[in-house]
C-alpha positions in Angstrom: -0.1 -12.2 -75.7 0.4 -13.8 -72.3 -2.0 -16.5 -71.2 -4.2 -15.5 -68.3 -3.6 -17.8 -65.3 -6.7 -18.2 -63.1 -6.1 -18.7 -59.4 -8.7 -19.5 -56.8 -7.7 -18.2 -53.4 -9.3 -19.5 -50.2 -10.0 -16.2 -48.6 -11.1 -17.7 -45.3 -8.2 -20.1 -44.7 -5.4 -19.4 -42.3 -4.6 -17.6 -39.0 -4.7 -14.1 -40.6 -7.7 -14.6 -42.9 -9.3 -12.8 -44.6 -7.1 -9.6 -44.1 -3.7 -10.9 -45.1 -5.1 -13.3 -47.7 -6.9 -10.5 -49.5 -3.9 -8.1 -49.2 -1.7 -10.8 -50.7 -4.1 -11.3 -53.6 -4.2 -7.6 -54.3 -0.4 -7.3 -54.3 -0.2 -10.3 -56.7 -2.5 -8.7 -59.3 -0.7 -5.3 -58.9 2.5 -7.1 -59.7 1.3 -9.3 -62.6 -1.2 -8.4 -65.2 -1.6 -12.0 -66.5 -3.4 -13.2 -63.3 -7.1 -13.5 -62.7 -7.9 -14.2 -59.0 -11.1 -15.6 -57.6 -11.4 -14.8 -53.9 -13.5 -17.6 -52.5 -15.2 -16.8 -49.2 -17.9 -14.9 -47.3 -18.8 -12.2 -49.8 -19.6 -9.3 -47.5 -16.5 -9.9 -45.4 -14.3 -10.1 -48.5 -15.9 -7.0 -50.0 -15.2 -5.1 -46.8 -11.5 -6.0 -47.0 -11.3 -5.0 -50.7 -12.5 -1.5 -50.0 -9.0 -0.8 -48.5 -7.3 -1.2 -51.9 -6.9 0.1 -55.4 -6.7 -2.6 -58.0 -7.8 -3.6 -61.5 -11.3 -4.9 -61.0 -11.1 -7.0 -64.2 -8.4 -9.2 -62.5 -10.5 -10.1 -59.5 -13.8 -11.8 -58.8 -15.5 -12.8 -55.6 -17.0 -16.3 -55.3 -19.4 -16.4 -52.4 -18.9 -19.3 -49.9 -21.0 -19.5 -46.8 -19.0 -22.0 -44.8 -15.4 -22.2 -43.4 -13.4 -25.4 -42.6 -11.7 -24.9 -39.3 -8.2 -26.3 -38.6 -9.4 -28.6 -35.8 -12.2 -30.2 -37.8 -11.7 -33.9 -39.0 -10.6 -33.4 -42.6 -12.6 -36.1 -44.3 -15.8 -35.2 -42.6 -15.3 -31.5 -43.2 -14.7 -32.0 -47.0 -17.8 -34.2 -47.2 -20.2 -32.1 -45.2 -19.1 -28.5 -45.9 -19.9 -28.4 -49.6 -20.3 -24.6 -49.5 -17.0 -24.0 -47.7 -14.4 -21.7 -49.3 -11.9 -24.5 -49.6 -14.3 -27.1 -51.2 -15.7 -24.5 -53.6 -12.2 -23.4 -54.6 -11.2 -27.1 -55.1 -14.2 -27.7 -57.3 -13.2 -24.7 -59.4 -9.9 -26.4 -60.1 -11.6 -29.7 -60.8 -14.0 -28.1 -63.3 -11.2 -26.2 -65.0 -12.7 -22.9 -63.9 -9.4 -22.1 -62.2 -5.9 -23.3 -63.0 -4.7 -23.4 -59.4 -5.8 -23.1 -55.8 -3.9 -21.3 -53.0 -4.9 -21.9 -49.4 -3.5 -21.3 -45.9 -6.3 -23.4 -44.4 -6.4 -26.8 -42.8 -3.5 -29.0 -44.0 -5.5 -32.1 -43.6 -8.5 -30.8 -45.5 -6.3 -29.5 -48.3 -4.6 -33.0 -48.6 -7.9 -34.8 -48.6 -9.7 -32.4 -50.9 -6.7 -32.4 -53.3 -7.0 -36.2 -53.8 -10.8 -36.6 -53.5 -12.0 -33.5 -55.4 -9.2 -32.5 -57.7 -7.9 -36.1 -58.1 -4.5 -37.6 -58.9 -3.0 -37.8 -62.3 -3.6 -41.3 -63.5 -0.5 -43.4 -62.6 0.6 -41.2 -59.7 0.5 -43.3 -56.6 0.7 -40.6 -54.0 0.8 -36.7 -54.4 3.5 -35.2 -52.1 3.8 -31.7 -50.6 6.9 -30.1 -51.9 8.1 -26.8 -50.4 11.1 -24.9 -51.5 13.5 -24.4 -48.6 16.4 -21.8 -48.5 20.0 -23.0 -48.6 23.4 -21.5 -49.0 23.3 -22.0 -52.7 19.7 -20.9 -53.3 16.8 -23.3 -52.7 16.1 -27.0 -52.5 12.9 -28.9 -52.9 11.9 -31.0 -49.9 9.6 -33.8 -51.0 7.5 -35.0 -49.1 7.0 -32.7 -46.1 3.5 -33.7 -44.9 1.3 -35.7 -47.2 2.4 -39.4 -47.0 3.6 -40.6 -43.6 3.5 -44.3 -44.6 5.1 -44.0 -48.0 6.5 -46.9 -50.0 9.7 -47.1 -52.1 7.8 -46.7 -55.4 6.2 -43.5 -54.0 9.6 -42.0 -53.2 10.8 -42.8 -56.7 7.9 -40.8 -58.1 8.6 -38.0 -55.6 12.1 -37.8 -56.9 11.0 -37.7 -60.6 8.3 -35.1 -60.0 10.6 -33.0 -57.9 13.2 -33.0 -60.6 10.7 -31.8 -63.2 9.6 -29.0 -60.9 13.1 -27.8 -60.1 14.2 -27.9 -63.7 11.2 -26.1 -65.2 10.0 -23.8 -62.4 13.2 -23.0 -60.6 15.4 -23.3 -63.6 18.0 -25.7 -62.3 19.3 -28.0 -65.1 19.8 -31.6 -64.2 18.9 -31.1 -60.5 20.8 -33.3 -58.0 18.6 -35.7 -56.1 19.4 -37.2 -52.7 17.5 -39.3 -50.2 17.5 -38.3 -46.5 19.6 -40.8 -44.5 21.5 -41.2 -41.3 24.8 -41.6 -43.1 26.4 -41.4 -46.5 27.0 -45.1 -46.9 24.6 -47.0 -49.1 24.0 -49.8 -46.6 22.7 -47.3 -43.9 19.1 -46.3 -43.2 15.8 -47.9 -42.3 14.0 -50.4 -44.5 12.3 -47.8 -46.6 15.6 -46.0 -47.4 17.4 -49.3 -48.1 14.6 -50.4 -50.5 14.4 -47.0 -52.2 18.1 -46.3 -52.7 18.8 -48.9 -55.4 15.6 -47.9 -57.3 16.7 -44.3 -57.4 20.2 -45.4 -58.4 18.7 -47.3 -61.3 16.5 -44.4 -62.5 18.2 -43.0 -65.6 15.9 -40.0 -65.8 17.1 -38.4 -62.6 20.5 -37.2 -61.4 20.7 -39.3 -58.2 23.7 -38.4 -56.0 23.1 -40.8 -53.1 22.2 -40.1 -49.4 22.1 -36.7 -47.7 22.4 -36.2 -43.9 20.2 -33.6 -42.4 23.2 -31.4 -41.5 24.1 -31.1 -45.2 20.7 -29.9 -46.3 21.2 -26.1 -45.5 24.5 -26.1 -47.4 22.7 -26.9 -50.7 24.3 -30.3 -51.2 21.2 -31.5 -53.2 18.5 -29.7 -55.2 15.8 -32.3 -54.6 15.6 -33.9 -51.1 13.5 -37.1 -51.0 11.9 -38.5 -47.9 8.6 -39.7 -46.5 6.4 -37.2 -44.9 7.2 -37.8 -41.2 10.9 -37.2 -41.8 10.2 -34.3 -44.1 7.9 -32.5 -41.7 10.4 -32.8 -38.9 13.1 -31.4 -41.1 10.9 -28.5 -42.2 9.7 -27.6 -38.7 13.2 -27.8 -37.2 14.5 -25.7 -40.1 11.9 -23.0 -39.4 12.4 -23.2 -35.6 16.2 -22.9 -35.7 16.0 -20.1 -38.2 13.6 -18.1 -36.0 15.6 -18.8 -32.9 18.9 -17.7 -34.5 17.3 -14.5 -35.7 16.0 -13.6 -32.3 19.4 -14.4 -30.7 21.2 -12.3 -33.3 18.9 -9.3 -32.7 19.3 -9.6 -28.9 23.1 -9.9 -29.2 23.3 -6.8 -31.5 21.2 -4.7 -29.0 23.2 -5.9 -25.9 25.7 -3.0 -25.8 26.6 0.3 -27.4 29.5 -1.3 -29.3 27.2 -4.1 -30.7 24.6 -1.5 -31.7 27.2 0.4 -33.7 28.4 -2.8 -35.3 24.8 -3.7 -36.1 24.4 -0.5 -38.0 27.5 -1.2 -40.1 26.5 -4.8 -41.0 22.7 -4.1 -41.4 22.5 -3.9 -45.2 24.5 -7.1 -45.8 22.8 -8.9 -43.0 19.3 -7.9 -44.2 20.1 -9.3 -47.7 21.3 -12.6 -46.2 18.4 -13.0 -43.8 15.9 -12.3 -46.7 17.4 -15.2 -48.6 16.6 -17.5 -45.7 13.0 -16.2 -45.3 10.7 -19.0 -46.2 7.9 -16.6 -47.2 10.0 -15.5 -50.1 9.4 -18.8 -51.9 5.7 -19.2 -51.7 3.8 -22.3 -50.6 4.2 -26.0 -51.1 2.6 -27.5 -54.2 0.8 -30.8 -54.0 2.5 -32.5 -56.9 0.8 -35.1 -59.1 -2.8 -33.8 -59.1 -5.0 -33.0 -62.1 -4.7 -29.4 -61.2 -2.4 -27.3 -59.0 -3.1 -27.0 -55.3 -0.7 -24.9 -53.2 -0.6 -25.1 -49.4 0.8 -22.0 -47.6 1.7 -21.8 -43.9 -1.3 -21.4 -41.6 0.4 -18.3 -40.3 1.0 -16.8 -43.8 1.1 -13.1 -44.2 0.4 -11.2 -47.4 3.9 -11.7 -48.9 3.8 -15.5 -48.8 0.3 -15.4 -50.3 1.5 -13.1 -53.1 4.5 -15.3 -53.8 2.3 -18.5 -53.8 0.0 -17.0 -56.4 2.9 -15.9 -58.6 4.4 -19.4 -58.2 1.2 -20.7 -59.8 2.0 -18.7 -63.0 5.3 -20.4 -63.5 3.7 -23.9 -62.8 1.0 -23.3 -65.4 3.3 -21.6 -68.0 5.9 -24.4 -67.8 3.1 -27.1 -68.1 4.4 -29.1 -65.1 1.4 -31.5 -65.1 1.9 -32.2 -68.8 5.6 -32.9 -68.2 4.8 -35.2 -65.3 2.4 -37.2 -67.5 4.9 -37.3 -70.4 8.1 -38.0 -68.4 6.8 -40.2 -65.6 3.5 -41.9 -66.5 4.1 -42.6 -70.2 7.7 -43.7 -69.7 6.6 -46.1 -66.9 3.8 -47.7 -69.0 
């Protein structure tokens, strides 16, 4: 019998909450019968959304929360003052083991603060990184860190590499994943002080498959499976990735509709093009887990639609079933002691 994975979903977080969040939750339980979802938010509003759908009532429960943390609020103050917000209540469910995971499209700052202050770090983990999967020509790569630790140290990046390797091997199924550090050149002597300090530490780590530096232009080709950097660099890479992808898609559509010939050609290539574009759709891969916490916290885009919410929830099942936190403790913390 499959173990039930309990996921608290912040129904009020994100640009399209609660509509798309609730829809994504329903689609998740309609796909997977081993998920129990707690929709945390304003009860009457959530109930009104649920009336639109047919679903197994035993797989879903509403947890009333009277407050909402807005994106523009100072994260630390919001977490401290809004105890009855959907995000804080969902975080406490993870902390108290009432839920295995949290999924939220809400305030990034509040999620990062709440993850560390409420859920808490695994003992021995210095900094938890945000680690999204990004599409590449060979499948996906894990970008770690993309937004949690702007002023990271070399020891943090080494832990990022190790946690990222565990995630890619056990959740994505890539054996002996290739690890690379983001740099401005392939040569070992290049880079800023952080990269120069981290490079030899990664090279000496026998429990990861470190292949050296990776330049940004080589990331989309799938040169590495785990891409290590501090959060400022990672966030720039992620946002540029998304921006270029969206711009190219718009330009391709405009070009295909520019003449009768191009329209005919578009019809001929549409099936192959659709499959290719789907593989480069970030929403196919769920959200970014905050690795190294005592429970799983997954941050999805603020603009997430139902599909990304669904995939983020299903992502939690693999994380739980593969016992990622237990493996982080066994392979990083215990080995380092």
